[in-house]
N, C-alpha and C positions, 0 to 999 in steps of 0.2 A: 474455518477460515475460507475466504473467497478471494481469488486473484482475478482482477478484471483487466482485460486487454482491450485496447482500442486501435483502430486503424486511423492514421493521420492523413492530412491532405497531400503529403509527399509520398504516400504509399507505404510508409513504415508502420510497423506494429510495435507498440510499446505497452508494457505493464503500466496501467494508469492508477491502480489502487490495490492495496492489500488491506482487507478488513476482517474483523472478527465478527462472527454471527452471534448476536447477543440474545436472540430469541425471536418470537413472533409478536407482532402488534395485534391489537384487538380485531383489526380488519383483515388479518391474515398475511399482511406484508411482513417480510423478513426485516428485522432491525439490524443494521450494520453499524459497527464502530470502526471507522477508518484508523489504520495503524500507519500506513505509508501512502503517499499520493505523489503522482507525477505532476510537477509544476512546469508548465510550458513557459519558456522565457523569451522566445522569439523565433525568427526564421533565419537560417544561415544564407550566405551569398548564393549558394547553389539551390536554394529553396527547401533545404532540409529543416525539419522541425528540431528546435533546440530546447533543452530543458534539463531538469534534474529531478531525482527522486528524493523526497524529504519525509522525515518523520512528522506525524501530527502531534506527537507528545503523549498520545494515549499508550498506556502499557497494557497489553492484552492479559487476560486471565490465565493463559497458558504459559506465560513467561517463566514461571518457576519450573514447570515441566521441561522447558527448553534448557534451562540451566542444569537441571539434574541429568538430562541426557547428554550434556556436554556440547550442545549446539551454540550456546552463548556462555561466556565466562561470567561468573558471579561478580557483580560490581561493575561490569562493563556497561557503558551507557547504551541504551536501546534507541539510538538516534541514527 
């Protein structure tokens, strides 16, 4: 799993993506499958970056392990 953080124009830092590492491509690049992404929705009156974190709909291969470990309840939507 890779957690990507970015610095925005207002100086804030936000997690912008959480992705599963799916493997290596033929050219040696890491193949990522995004699980969650930050969606920028605008700029507030004081210039602050506005947005929300949303699910991409992809269910990671380690989801069952998270359920067994009690990190997520079985049947709970991963959204």
